[in-house]
PDB file of the backbone (N, CA, C, O) and the ligand in Angstrom, with CONECT records:
HET     ZN  A 101       1
ATOM      1  N   MET A   1      22.253 -16.595 -19.972  1.00  0.00           N
ATOM      2  CA  MET A   1      23.266 -17.616 -19.621  1.00  0.00           C
ATOM      3  C   MET A   1      24.321 -17.709 -20.731  1.00  0.00           C
ATOM      4  O   MET A   1      23.981 -18.006 -21.876  1.00  0.00           O
ATOM      5  N   SER A   2      25.567 -17.465 -20.414  1.00  0.00           N
ATOM      6  CA  SER A   2      26.615 -17.534 -21.433  1.00  0.00           C
ATOM      7  C   SER A   2      27.022 -18.977 -21.691  1.00  0.00           C
ATOM      8  O   SER A   2      26.743 -19.869 -20.888  1.00  0.00           O
ATOM      9  N   ALA A   3      27.680 -19.191 -22.814  1.00  0.00           N
ATOM     10  CA  ALA A   3      28.069 -20.549 -23.197  1.00  0.00           C
ATOM     11  C   ALA A   3      29.167 -21.088 -22.286  1.00  0.00           C
ATOM     12  O   ALA A   3      29.321 -22.301 -22.143  1.00  0.00           O
ATOM     13  N   LYS A   4      29.924 -20.191 -21.677  1.00  0.00           N
ATOM     14  CA  LYS A   4      31.043 -20.632 -20.846  1.00  0.00           C
ATOM     15  C   LYS A   4      30.575 -21.126 -19.470  1.00  0.00           C
ATOM     16  O   LYS A   4      31.200 -22.001 -18.869  1.00  0.00           O
ATOM     17  N   THR A   5      29.484 -20.561 -18.990  1.00  0.00           N
ATOM     18  CA  THR A   5      29.015 -20.938 -17.658  1.00  0.00           C
ATOM     19  C   THR A   5      28.192 -22.206 -17.728  1.00  0.00           C
ATOM     20  O   THR A   5      27.169 -22.265 -18.410  1.00  0.00           O
ATOM     21  N   ARG A   6      28.654 -23.223 -17.012  1.00  0.00           N
ATOM     22  CA  ARG A   6      27.912 -24.483 -16.945  1.00  0.00           C
ATOM     23  C   ARG A   6      27.289 -24.623 -15.567  1.00  0.00           C
ATOM     24  O   ARG A   6      27.830 -24.164 -14.561  1.00  0.00           O
ATOM     25  N   ILE A   7      26.139 -25.269 -15.558  1.00  0.00           N
ATOM     26  CA  ILE A   7      25.427 -25.472 -14.297  1.00  0.00           C
ATOM     27  C   ILE A   7      25.777 -26.858 -13.756  1.00  0.00           C
ATOM     28  O   ILE A   7      25.941 -27.817 -14.510  1.00  0.00           O
ATOM     29  N   CYS A   8      25.886 -26.936 -12.441  1.00  0.00           N
ATOM     30  CA  CYS A   8      26.168 -28.188 -11.748  1.00  0.00           C
ATOM     31  C   CYS A   8      25.266 -29.305 -12.268  1.00  0.00           C
ATOM     32  O   CYS A   8      24.065 -29.105 -12.452  1.00  0.00           O
ATOM     33  N   CYS A   9      25.857 -30.497 -12.506  1.00  0.00           N
ATOM     34  CA  CYS A   9      25.083 -31.557 -13.142  1.00  0.00           C
ATOM     35  C   CYS A   9      24.234 -32.358 -12.150  1.00  0.00           C
ATOM     36  O   CYS A   9      23.524 -33.280 -12.552  1.00  0.00           O
ATOM     37  N   ARG A  10      24.301 -32.017 -10.862  1.00  0.00           N
ATOM     38  CA  ARG A  10      23.405 -32.686  -9.917  1.00  0.00           C
ATOM     39  C   ARG A  10      21.995 -32.125 -10.066  1.00  0.00           C
ATOM     40  O   ARG A  10      21.788 -30.912 -10.071  1.00  0.00           O
ATOM     41  N   ARG A  11      21.049 -33.020 -10.184  1.00  0.00           N
ATOM     42  CA  ARG A  11      19.666 -32.585 -10.380  1.00  0.00           C
ATOM     43  C   ARG A  11      19.187 -31.798  -9.161  1.00  0.00           C
ATOM     44  O   ARG A  11      19.368 -32.228  -8.021  1.00  0.00           O
ATOM     45  N   GLY A  12      18.580 -30.652  -9.414  1.00  0.00           N
ATOM     46  CA  GLY A  12      18.076 -29.824  -8.325  1.00  0.00           C
ATOM     47  C   GLY A  12      19.066 -28.760  -7.885  1.00  0.00           C
ATOM     48  O   GLY A  12      18.702 -27.848  -7.142  1.00  0.00           O
ATOM     49  N   CYS A  13      20.309 -28.860  -8.329  1.00  0.00           N
ATOM     50  CA  CYS A  13      21.326 -27.863  -7.982  1.00  0.00           C
ATOM     51  C   CYS A  13      21.566 -26.969  -9.188  1.00  0.00           C
ATOM     52  O   CYS A  13      21.907 -27.460 -10.264  1.00  0.00           O
ATOM     53  N   ASN A  14      21.393 -25.671  -9.021  1.00  0.00           N
ATOM     54  CA  ASN A  14      21.542 -24.738 -10.137  1.00  0.00           C
ATOM     55  C   ASN A  14      22.757 -23.839  -9.977  1.00  0.00           C
ATOM     56  O   ASN A  14      22.835 -22.771 -10.585  1.00  0.00           O
ATOM     57  N   GLU A  15      23.706 -24.277  -9.153  1.00  0.00           N
ATOM     58  CA  GLU A  15      24.917 -23.484  -8.957  1.00  0.00           C
ATOM     59  C   GLU A  15      25.800 -23.572 -10.204  1.00  0.00           C
ATOM     60  O   GLU A  15      25.900 -24.639 -10.810  1.00  0.00           O
ATOM     61  N   PRO A  16      26.438 -22.470 -10.594  1.00  0.00           N
ATOM     62  CA  PRO A  16      27.366 -22.517 -11.729  1.00  0.00           C
ATOM     63  C   PRO A  16      28.644 -23.280 -11.375  1.00  0.00           C
ATOM     64  O   PRO A  16      29.126 -23.220 -10.243  1.00  0.00           O
ATOM     65  N   VAL A  17      29.185 -24.003 -12.371  1.00  0.00           N
ATOM     66  CA  VAL A  17      30.429 -24.738 -12.174  1.00  0.00           C
ATOM     67  C   VAL A  17      31.600 -23.800 -12.431  1.00  0.00           C
ATOM     68  O   VAL A  17      31.658 -23.132 -13.464  1.00  0.00           O
ATOM     69  N   LYS A  18      32.540 -23.756 -11.477  1.00  0.00           N
ATOM     70  CA  LYS A  18      33.638 -22.793 -11.569  1.00  0.00           C
ATOM     71  C   LYS A  18      34.754 -23.271 -12.494  1.00  0.00           C
ATOM     72  O   LYS A  18      35.274 -22.501 -13.301  1.00  0.00           O
ATOM     73  N   LYS A  19      35.119 -24.555 -12.368  1.00  0.00           N
ATOM     74  CA  LYS A  19      36.203 -25.080 -13.216  1.00  0.00           C
ATOM     75  C   LYS A  19      35.647 -25.586 -14.546  1.00  0.00           C
ATOM     76  O   LYS A  19      34.582 -26.203 -14.566  1.00  0.00           O
ATOM     77  N   PRO A  20      36.346 -25.339 -15.661  1.00  0.00           N
ATOM     78  CA  PRO A  20      35.853 -25.801 -16.966  1.00  0.00           C
ATOM     79  C   PRO A  20      35.832 -27.322 -17.087  1.00  0.00           C
ATOM     80  O   PRO A  20      35.074 -27.865 -17.890  1.00  0.00           O
ATOM     81  N   THR A  21      36.666 -28.026 -16.290  1.00  0.00           N
ATOM     82  CA  THR A  21      36.717 -29.480 -16.383  1.00  0.00           C
ATOM     83  C   THR A  21      35.752 -30.157 -15.416  1.00  0.00           C
ATOM     84  O   THR A  21      35.530 -31.365 -15.506  1.00  0.00           O
ATOM     85  N   ALA A  22      35.179 -29.396 -14.497  1.00  0.00           N
ATOM     86  CA  ALA A  22      34.343 -29.997 -13.465  1.00  0.00           C
ATOM     87  C   ALA A  22      32.898 -30.120 -13.921  1.00  0.00           C
ATOM     88  O   ALA A  22      32.428 -29.353 -14.761  1.00  0.00           O
ATOM     89  N   LYS A  23      32.200 -31.100 -13.352  1.00  0.00           N
ATOM     90  CA  LYS A  23      30.783 -31.276 -13.648  1.00  0.00           C
ATOM     91  C   LYS A  23      29.920 -30.709 -12.524  1.00  0.00           C
ATOM     92  O   LYS A  23      28.752 -30.375 -12.724  1.00  0.00           O
ATOM     93  N   TYR A  24      30.518 -30.610 -11.343  1.00  0.00           N
ATOM     94  CA  TYR A  24      29.749 -30.191 -10.168  1.00  0.00           C
ATOM     95  C   TYR A  24      30.268 -28.854  -9.640  1.00  0.00           C
ATOM     96  O   TYR A  24      31.414 -28.480  -9.888  1.00  0.00           O
ATOM     97  N   CYS A  25      29.417 -28.147  -8.914  1.00  0.00           N
ATOM     98  CA  CYS A  25      29.800 -26.842  -8.380  1.00  0.00           C
ATOM     99  C   CYS A  25      30.777 -26.998  -7.226  1.00  0.00           C
ATOM    100  O   CYS A  25      31.584 -26.105  -6.966  1.00  0.00           O
ATOM    101  N   SER A  26      30.707 -28.148  -6.523  1.00  0.00           N
ATOM    102  CA  SER A  26      31.584 -28.352  -5.378  1.00  0.00           C
ATOM    103  C   SER A  26      31.807 -29.843  -5.157  1.00  0.00           C
ATOM    104  O   SER A  26      31.068 -30.677  -5.679  1.00  0.00           O
ATOM    105  N   ILE A  27      32.841 -30.170  -4.372  1.00  0.00           N
ATOM    106  CA  ILE A  27      33.121 -31.566  -4.049  1.00  0.00           C
ATOM    107  C   ILE A  27      31.960 -32.169  -3.269  1.00  0.00           C
ATOM    108  O   ILE A  27      31.586 -33.320  -3.490  1.00  0.00           O
ATOM    109  N   GLN A  28      31.394 -31.388  -2.357  1.00  0.00           N
ATOM    110  CA  GLN A  28      30.264 -31.869  -1.557  1.00  0.00           C
ATOM    111  C   GLN A  28      29.092 -32.240  -2.451  1.00  0.00           C
ATOM    112  O   GLN A  28      28.458 -33.279  -2.266  1.00  0.00           O
ATOM    113  N   CYS A  29      28.813 -31.383  -3.416  1.00  0.00           N
ATOM    114  CA  CYS A  29      27.686 -31.598  -4.311  1.00  0.00           C
ATOM    115  C   CYS A  29      27.906 -32.889  -5.108  1.00  0.00           C
ATOM    116  O   CYS A  29      26.973 -33.665  -5.314  1.00  0.00           O
ATOM    117  N   CYS A  30      29.147 -33.111  -5.552  1.00  0.00           N
ATOM    118  CA  CYS A  30      29.487 -34.324  -6.283  1.00  0.00           C
ATOM    119  C   CYS A  30      29.275 -35.545  -5.397  1.00  0.00           C
ATOM    120  O   CYS A  30      28.742 -36.561  -5.843  1.00  0.00           O
ATOM    121  N   ALA A  31      29.698 -35.439  -4.135  1.00  0.00           N
ATOM    122  CA  ALA A  31      29.666 -36.590  -3.227  1.00  0.00           C
ATOM    123  C   ALA A  31      28.251 -37.022  -2.880  1.00  0.00           C
ATOM    124  O   ALA A  31      28.012 -38.201  -2.621  1.00  0.00           O
ATOM    125  N   ILE A  32      27.318 -36.091  -2.872  1.00  0.00           N
ATOM    126  CA  ILE A  32      25.952 -36.431  -2.453  1.00  0.00           C
ATOM    127  C   ILE A  32      25.021 -36.700  -3.627  1.00  0.00           C
ATOM    128  O   ILE A  32      23.840 -36.986  -3.432  1.00  0.00           O
ATOM    129  N   ASP A  33      25.555 -36.609  -4.863  1.00  0.00           N
ATOM    130  CA  ASP A  33      24.696 -36.790  -6.028  1.00  0.00           C
ATOM    131  C   ASP A  33      24.286 -38.256  -6.184  1.00  0.00           C
ATOM    132  O   ASP A  33      25.145 -39.097  -6.450  1.00  0.00           O
ATOM    133  N   PRO A  34      22.991 -38.592  -6.025  1.00  0.00           N
ATOM    134  CA  PRO A  34      22.562 -39.993  -6.138  1.00  0.00           C
ATOM    135  C   PRO A  34      22.746 -40.548  -7.545  1.00  0.00           C
ATOM    136  O   PRO A  34      22.963 -41.749  -7.707  1.00  0.00           O
ATOM    137  N   GLU A  35      22.665 -39.694  -8.567  1.00  0.00           N
ATOM    138  CA  GLU A  35      22.839 -40.174  -9.946  1.00  0.00           C
ATOM    139  C   GLU A  35      24.283 -40.578 -10.208  1.00  0.00           C
ATOM    140  O   GLU A  35      24.551 -41.499 -10.979  1.00  0.00           O
ATOM    141  N   ARG A  36      25.215 -39.873  -9.555  1.00  0.00           N
ATOM    142  CA  ARG A  36      26.628 -40.232  -9.696  1.00  0.00           C
ATOM    143  C   ARG A  36      26.882 -41.593  -9.060  1.00  0.00           C
ATOM    144  O   ARG A  36      27.601 -42.425  -9.614  1.00  0.00           O
ATOM    145  N   HIS A  37      26.284 -41.810  -7.892  1.00  0.00           N
ATOM    146  CA  HIS A  37      26.435 -43.105  -7.222  1.00  0.00           C
ATOM    147  C   HIS A  37      25.877 -44.225  -8.087  1.00  0.00           C
ATOM    148  O   HIS A  37      26.438 -45.319  -8.155  1.00  0.00           O
ATOM    149  N   GLU A  38      24.755 -43.928  -8.750  1.00  0.00           N
ATOM    150  CA  GLU A  38      24.129 -44.917  -9.642  1.00  0.00           C
ATOM    151  C   GLU A  38      25.068 -45.242 -10.807  1.00  0.00           C
ATOM    152  O   GLU A  38      25.223 -46.405 -11.181  1.00  0.00           O
ATOM    153  N   ARG A  39      25.687 -44.216 -11.372  1.00  0.00           N
ATOM    154  CA  ARG A  39      26.614 -44.420 -12.493  1.00  0.00           C
ATOM    155  C   ARG A  39      27.804 -45.254 -12.048  1.00  0.00           C
ATOM    156  O   ARG A  39      28.227 -46.162 -12.764  1.00  0.00           O
ATOM    157  N   LEU A  40      28.351 -44.953 -10.867  1.00  0.00           N
ATOM    158  CA  LEU A  40      29.503 -45.697 -10.364  1.00  0.00           C
ATOM    159  C   LEU A  40      29.132 -47.156 -10.141  1.00  0.00           C
ATOM    160  O   LEU A  40      29.940 -48.051 -10.387  1.00  0.00           O
ATOM    161  N   ARG A  41      27.902 -47.398  -9.673  1.00  0.00           N
ATOM    162  CA  ARG A  41      27.442 -48.761  -9.442  1.00  0.00           C
ATOM    163  C   ARG A  41      27.336 -49.515 -10.772  1.00  0.00           C
ATOM    164  O   ARG A  41      27.725 -50.680 -10.863  1.00  0.00           O
ATOM    165  N   LYS A  42      26.810 -48.846 -11.794  1.00  0.00           N
ATOM    166  CA  LYS A  42      26.694 -49.469 -13.114  1.00  0.00           C
ATOM    167  C   LYS A  42      28.073 -49.747 -13.695  1.00  0.00           C
ATOM    168  O   LYS A  42      28.295 -50.783 -14.322  1.00  0.00           O
ATOM    169  N   HIS A  43      29.002 -48.809 -13.482  1.00  0.00           N
ATOM    170  CA  HIS A  43      30.356 -48.983 -13.986  1.00  0.00           C
ATOM    171  C   HIS A  43      30.999 -50.204 -13.320  1.00  0.00           C
ATOM    172  O   HIS A  43      31.675 -50.990 -13.984  1.00  0.00           O
ATOM    173  N   ALA A  44      30.793 -50.361 -12.025  1.00  0.00           N
ATOM    174  CA  ALA A  44      31.351 -51.501 -11.295  1.00  0.00           C
ATOM    175  C   ALA A  44      30.779 -52.813 -11.837  1.00  0.00           C
ATOM    176  O   ALA A  44      31.484 -53.820 -11.908  1.00  0.00           O
ATOM    177  N   LYS A  45      29.502 -52.796 -12.218  1.00  0.00           N
ATOM    178  CA  LYS A  45      28.873 -54.008 -12.750  1.00  0.00           C
ATOM    179  C   LYS A  45      29.462 -54.381 -14.101  1.00  0.00           C
ATOM    180  O   LYS A  45      29.599 -55.566 -14.406  1.00  0.00           O
ATOM    181  N   THR A  46      29.815 -53.387 -14.921  1.00  0.00           N
ATOM    182  CA  THR A  46      30.360 -53.695 -16.237  1.00  0.00           C
ATOM    183  C   THR A  46      31.792 -54.199 -16.124  1.00  0.00           C
ATOM    184  O   THR A  46      32.247 -54.947 -16.990  1.00  0.00           O
ATOM    185  N   VAL A  47      32.508 -53.807 -15.083  1.00  0.00           N
ATOM    186  CA  VAL A  47      33.897 -54.246 -14.919  1.00  0.00           C
ATOM    187  C   VAL A  47      33.946 -55.681 -14.405  1.00  0.00           C
ATOM    188  O   VAL A  47      34.834 -56.443 -14.788  1.00  0.00           O
ATOM    189  N   LEU A  48      33.016 -56.051 -13.553  1.00  0.00           N
ATOM    190  CA  LEU A  48      33.049 -57.349 -12.889  1.00  0.00           C
ATOM    191  C   LEU A  48      33.037 -58.540 -13.851  1.00  0.00           C
ATOM    192  O   LEU A  48      33.855 -59.444 -13.681  1.00  0.00           O
ATOM    193  N   PRO A  49      32.144 -58.588 -14.862  1.00  0.00           N
ATOM    194  CA  PRO A  49      32.163 -59.730 -15.783  1.00  0.00           C
ATOM    195  C   PRO A  49      33.495 -59.867 -16.505  1.00  0.00           C
ATOM    196  O   PRO A  49      33.913 -60.983 -16.812  1.00  0.00           O
ATOM    197  N   MET A  50      34.176 -58.746 -16.785  1.00  0.00           N
ATOM    198  CA  MET A  50      35.452 -58.802 -17.471  1.00  0.00           C
ATOM    199  C   MET A  50      36.497 -59.498 -16.599  1.00  0.00           C
ATOM    200  O   MET A  50      37.313 -60.267 -17.108  1.00  0.00           O
ATOM    201  N   SER A  51      36.479 -59.235 -15.292  1.00  0.00           N
ATOM    202  CA  SER A  51      37.443 -59.878 -14.403  1.00  0.00           C
ATOM    203  C   SER A  51      37.137 -61.368 -14.285  1.00  0.00           C
ATOM    204  O   SER A  51      38.041 -62.174 -14.065  1.00  0.00           O
ATOM    205  N   ARG A  52      35.857 -61.736 -14.430  1.00  0.00           N
ATOM    206  CA  ARG A  52      35.510 -63.161 -14.426  1.00  0.00           C
ATOM    207  C   ARG A  52      36.051 -63.831 -15.672  1.00  0.00           C
ATOM    208  O   ARG A  52      36.568 -64.946 -15.606  1.00  0.00           O
ATOM    209  N   GLN A  53      35.936 -63.155 -16.811  1.00  0.00           N
ATOM    210  CA  GLN A  53      36.479 -63.697 -18.055  1.00  0.00           C
ATOM    211  C   GLN A  53      37.982 -63.904 -17.925  1.00  0.00           C
ATOM    212  O   GLN A  53      38.529 -64.898 -18.402  1.00  0.00           O
ATOM    213  N   LEU A  54      38.632 -62.962 -17.279  1.00  0.00           N
ATOM    214  CA  LEU A  54      40.074 -63.021 -17.106  1.00  0.00           C
ATOM    215  C   LEU A  54      40.457 -64.232 -16.261  1.00  0.00           C
ATOM    216  O   LEU A  54      41.419 -64.932 -16.580  1.00  0.00           O
ATOM    217  N   THR A  55      39.717 -64.481 -15.193  1.00  0.00           N
ATOM    218  CA  THR A  55      39.993 -65.620 -14.326  1.00  0.00           C
ATOM    219  C   THR A  55      39.832 -66.928 -15.098  1.00  0.00           C
ATOM    220  O   THR A  55      40.620 -67.858 -14.929  1.00  0.00           O
ATOM    221  N   LEU A  56      38.799 -66.992 -15.953  1.00  0.00           N
ATOM    222  CA  LEU A  56      38.557 -68.194 -16.747  1.00  0.00           C
ATOM    223  C   LEU A  56      39.629 -68.353 -17.827  1.00  0.00           C
ATOM    224  O   LEU A  56      39.963 -69.472 -18.216  1.00  0.00           O
ATOM    225  N   ALA A  57      40.165 -67.227 -18.307  1.00  0.00           N
ATOM    226  CA  ALA A  57      41.098 -67.281 -19.428  1.00  0.00           C
ATOM    227  C   ALA A  57      42.454 -67.838 -18.997  1.00  0.00           C
ATOM    228  O   ALA A  57      43.191 -68.372 -19.825  1.00  0.00           O
ATOM    229  N   ILE A  58      42.787 -67.721 -17.731  1.00  0.00           N
ATOM    230  CA  ILE A  58      44.129 -68.118 -17.300  1.00  0.00           C
ATOM    231  C   ILE A  58      44.354 -69.646 -17.389  1.00  0.00           C
ATOM    232  O   ILE A  58      45.378 -70.056 -17.935  1.00  0.00           O
ATOM    233  N   PRO A  59      43.448 -70.506 -16.881  1.00  0.00           N
ATOM    234  CA  PRO A  59      43.693 -71.949 -17.003  1.00  0.00           C
ATOM    235  C   PRO A  59      43.696 -72.429 -18.452  1.00  0.00           C
ATOM    236  O   PRO A  59      44.520 -73.267 -18.820  1.00  0.00           O
ATOM    237  N   GLY A  60      42.784 -71.907 -19.285  1.00  0.00           N
ATOM    238  CA  GLY A  60      42.708 -72.312 -20.690  1.00  0.00           C
ATOM    239  C   GLY A  60      43.652 -71.514 -21.567  1.00  0.00           C
ATOM    240  O   GLY A  60      43.817 -71.829 -22.746  1.00  0.00           O
ATOM    241  N   GLY A  61      44.274 -70.485 -21.008  1.00  0.00           N
ATOM    242  CA  GLY A  61      45.072 -69.555 -21.797  1.00  0.00           C
ATOM    243  C   GLY A  61      46.389 -70.113 -22.296  1.00  0.00           C
ATOM    244  O   GLY A  61      47.041 -69.493 -23.137  1.00  0.00           O
ATOM    245  N   ALA A  62      46.796 -71.278 -21.792  1.00  0.00           N
ATOM    246  CA  ALA A  62      48.069 -71.858 -22.202  1.00  0.00           C
ATOM    247  C   ALA A  62      48.109 -72.136 -23.698  1.00  0.00           C
ATOM    248  O   ALA A  62      49.176 -72.098 -24.311  1.00  0.00           O
ATOM    249  N   ALA A  63      46.947 -72.416 -24.288  1.00  0.00           N
ATOM    250  CA  ALA A  63      46.877 -72.690 -25.716  1.00  0.00           C
ATOM    251  C   ALA A  63      47.128 -71.425 -26.531  1.00  0.00           C
ATOM    252  O   ALA A  63      47.601 -71.489 -27.666  1.00  0.00           O
ATOM    253  N   ASN A  64      46.803 -70.272 -25.938  1.00  0.00           N
ATOM    254  CA  ASN A  64      46.946 -69.009 -26.667  1.00  0.00           C
ATOM    255  C   ASN A  64      47.469 -67.926 -25.718  1.00  0.00           C
ATOM    256  O   ASN A  64      46.703 -67.071 -25.274  1.00  0.00           O
ATOM    257  N   PRO A  65      48.778 -67.960 -25.402  1.00  0.00           N
ATOM    258  CA  PRO A  65      49.335 -67.010 -24.421  1.00  0.00           C
ATOM    259  C   PRO A  65      49.228 -65.556 -24.868  1.00  0.00           C
ATOM    260  O   PRO A  65      49.137 -64.660 -24.028  1.00  0.00           O
ATOM    261  N   GLU A  66      49.236 -65.306 -26.178  1.00  0.00           N
ATOM    262  CA  GLU A  66      49.154 -63.913 -26.652  1.00  0.00           C
ATOM    263  C   GLU A  66      47.793 -63.313 -26.346  1.00  0.00           C
ATOM    264  O   GLU A  66      47.701 -62.145 -25.969  1.00  0.00           O
ATOM    265  N   ALA A  67      46.742 -64.096 -26.505  1.00  0.00           N
ATOM    266  CA  ALA A  67      45.394 -63.626 -26.187  1.00  0.00           C
ATOM    267  C   ALA A  67      45.272 -63.368 -24.691  1.00  0.00           C
ATOM    268  O   ALA A  67      44.589 -62.443 -24.250  1.00  0.00           O
ATOM    269  N   GLN A  68      45.953 -64.212 -23.926  1.00  0.00           N
ATOM    270  CA  GLN A  68      45.936 -64.045 -22.472  1.00  0.00           C
ATOM    271  C   GLN A  68      46.606 -62.728 -22.077  1.00  0.00           C
ATOM    272  O   GLN A  68      46.107 -62.007 -21.213  1.00  0.00           O
ATOM    273  N   LEU A  69      47.729 -62.421 -22.707  1.00  0.00           N
ATOM    274  CA  LEU A  69      48.435 -61.166 -22.428  1.00  0.00           C
ATOM    275  C   LEU A  69      47.586 -59.966 -22.834  1.00  0.00           C
ATOM    276  O   LEU A  69      47.566 -58.953 -22.134  1.00  0.00           O
ATOM    277  N   ALA A  70      46.893 -60.073 -23.950  1.00  0.00           N
ATOM    278  CA  ALA A  70      46.047 -58.974 -24.418  1.00  0.00           C
ATOM    279  C   ALA A  70      44.940 -58.702 -23.416  1.00  0.00           C
ATOM    280  O   ALA A  70      44.595 -57.549 -23.156  1.00  0.00           O
ATOM    281  N   LEU A  71      44.389 -59.762 -22.857  1.00  0.00           N
ATOM    282  CA  LEU A  71      43.337 -59.609 -21.850  1.00  0.00           C
ATOM    283  C   LEU A  71      43.895 -58.915 -20.607  1.00  0.00           C
ATOM    284  O   LEU A  71      43.244 -58.039 -20.037  1.00  0.00           O
ATOM    285  N   LEU A  72      45.089 -59.303 -20.193  1.00  0.00           N
ATOM    286  CA  LEU A  72      45.704 -58.694 -19.010  1.00  0.00           C
ATOM    287  C   LEU A  72      45.957 -57.211 -19.247  1.00  0.00           C
ATOM    288  O   LEU A  72      45.695 -56.388 -18.370  1.00  0.00           O
ATOM    289  N   GLY A  73      46.464 -56.866 -20.423  1.00  0.00           N
ATOM    290  CA  GLY A  73      46.739 -55.479 -20.754  1.00  0.00           C
ATOM    291  C   GLY A  73      45.473 -54.659 -20.793  1.00  0.00           C
ATOM    292  O   GLY A  73      45.456 -53.506 -20.361  1.00  0.00           O
ATOM    293  N   HIS A  74      44.401 -55.257 -21.315  1.00  0.00           N
ATOM    294  CA  HIS A  74      43.124 -54.555 -21.401  1.00  0.00           C
ATOM    295  C   HIS A  74      42.603 -54.251 -19.997  1.00  0.00           C
ATOM    296  O   HIS A  74      42.086 -53.164 -19.740  1.00  0.00           O
ATOM    297  N   ASP A  75      42.740 -55.196 -19.116  1.00  0.00           N
ATOM    298  CA  ASP A  75      42.251 -55.013 -17.748  1.00  0.00           C
ATOM    299  C   ASP A  75      43.018 -53.898 -17.053  1.00  0.00           C
ATOM    300  O   ASP A  75      42.431 -53.105 -16.317  1.00  0.00           O
ATOM    301  N   ARG A  76      44.310 -53.834 -17.278  1.00  0.00           N
ATOM    302  CA  ARG A  76      45.131 -52.817 -16.613  1.00  0.00           C
ATOM    303  C   ARG A  76      44.775 -51.414 -17.082  1.00  0.00           C
ATOM    304  O   ARG A  76      44.821 -50.463 -16.302  1.00  0.00           O
ATOM    305  N   GLU A  77      44.424 -51.287 -18.344  1.00  0.00           N
ATOM    306  CA  GLU A  77      44.019 -49.985 -18.855  1.00  0.00           C
ATOM    307  C   GLU A  77      42.760 -49.507 -18.154  1.00  0.00           C
ATOM    308  O   GLU A  77      42.584 -48.314 -17.904  1.00  0.00           O
ATOM    309  N   ASP A  78      41.897 -50.445 -17.845  1.00  0.00           N
ATOM    310  CA  ASP A  78      40.601 -50.080 -17.275  1.00  0.00           C
ATOM    311  C   ASP A  78      40.740 -49.605 -15.837  1.00  0.00           C
ATOM    312  O   ASP A  78      39.953 -48.772 -15.388  1.00  0.00           O
ATOM    313  N   VAL A  79      41.726 -50.118 -15.106  1.00  0.00           N
ATOM    314  CA  VAL A  79      41.850 -49.774 -13.691  1.00  0.00           C
ATOM    315  C   VAL A  79      42.159 -48.291 -13.464  1.00  0.00           C
ATOM    316  O   VAL A  79      41.456 -47.655 -12.678  1.00  0.00           O
ATOM    317  N   PRO A  80      43.179 -47.704 -14.117  1.00  0.00           N
ATOM    318  CA  PRO A  80      43.422 -46.269 -13.904  1.00  0.00           C
ATOM    319  C   PRO A  80      42.248 -45.404 -14.335  1.00  0.00           C
ATOM    320  O   PRO A  80      41.983 -44.375 -13.713  1.00  0.00           O
ATOM    321  N   ALA A  81      41.540 -45.799 -15.386  1.00  0.00           N
ATOM    322  CA  ALA A  81      40.383 -45.021 -15.848  1.00  0.00           C
ATOM    323  C   ALA A  81      39.318 -44.976 -14.769  1.00  0.00           C
ATOM    324  O   ALA A  81      38.696 -43.939 -14.536  1.00  0.00           O
ATOM    325  N   GLY A  82      39.113 -46.109 -14.114  1.00  0.00           N
ATOM    326  CA  GLY A  82      38.112 -46.156 -13.039  1.00  0.00           C
ATOM    327  C   GLY A  82      38.528 -45.310 -11.856  1.00  0.00           C
ATOM    328  O   GLY A  82      37.702 -44.632 -11.245  1.00  0.00           O
ATOM    329  N   MET A  83      39.824 -45.350 -11.530  1.00  0.00           N
ATOM    330  CA  MET A  83      40.335 -44.559 -10.408  1.00  0.00           C
ATOM    331  C   MET A  83      40.179 -43.069 -10.681  1.00  0.00           C
ATOM    332  O   MET A  83      39.808 -42.299  -9.795  1.00  0.00           O
ATOM    333  N   ALA A  84      40.468 -42.673 -11.920  1.00  0.00           N
ATOM    334  CA  ALA A  84      40.380 -41.270 -12.280  1.00  0.00           C
ATOM    335  C   ALA A  84      38.950 -40.787 -12.170  1.00  0.00           C
ATOM    336  O   ALA A  84      38.692 -39.648 -11.781  1.00  0.00           O
ATOM    337  N   ARG A  85      38.018 -41.673 -12.518  1.00  0.00           N
ATOM    338  CA  ARG A  85      36.613 -41.291 -12.452  1.00  0.00           C
ATOM    339  C   ARG A  85      36.185 -41.075 -11.006  1.00  0.00           C
ATOM    340  O   ARG A  85      35.407 -40.167 -10.712  1.00  0.00           O
ATOM    341  N   LEU A  86      36.688 -41.901 -10.115  1.00  0.00           N
ATOM    342  CA  LEU A  86      36.357 -41.749  -8.694  1.00  0.00           C
ATOM    343  C   LEU A  86      36.954 -40.453  -8.141  1.00  0.00           C
ATOM    344  O   LEU A  86      36.330 -39.756  -7.340  1.00  0.00           O
ATOM    345  N   GLY A  87      38.194 -40.142  -8.594  1.00  0.00           N
ATOM    346  CA  GLY A  87      38.873 -38.957  -8.085  1.00  0.00           C
ATOM    347  C   GLY A  87      38.275 -37.658  -8.628  1.00  0.00           C
ATOM    348  O   GLY A  87      38.272 -36.631  -7.950  1.00  0.00           O
ATOM    349  N   GLY A  88      37.762 -37.725  -9.879  1.00  0.00           N
ATOM    350  CA  GLY A  88      37.271 -36.509 -10.523  1.00  0.00           C
ATOM    351  C   GLY A  88      35.923 -36.117  -9.978  1.00  0.00           C
ATOM    352  O   GLY A  88      35.353 -35.113 -10.405  1.00  0.00           O
TER     353      GLY A  88
HETATM  354 ZN    ZN A 101      25.955 -28.412  -7.237  1.00  0.00          ZN2+
END
């Protein structure tokens, strides 16, 4: 096995990955991977408490508008990252 050839990261699948940036041998393989679904579920759980903090920060945020803006900016950064993960 050469260092360049990577094996599909779905458990039980030993197909080589064709693209250097890809983790799976195919889109189908990625879509049916139960571990990927588990990761996406965990990722969704970590994002949710942050959005709750943001909702709470808005009524009390008048005392510190800069902190409120920082929270908003942080949340926006997280959204494209999550989308990219779903697309990849
Ligand atoms: Zn595969």
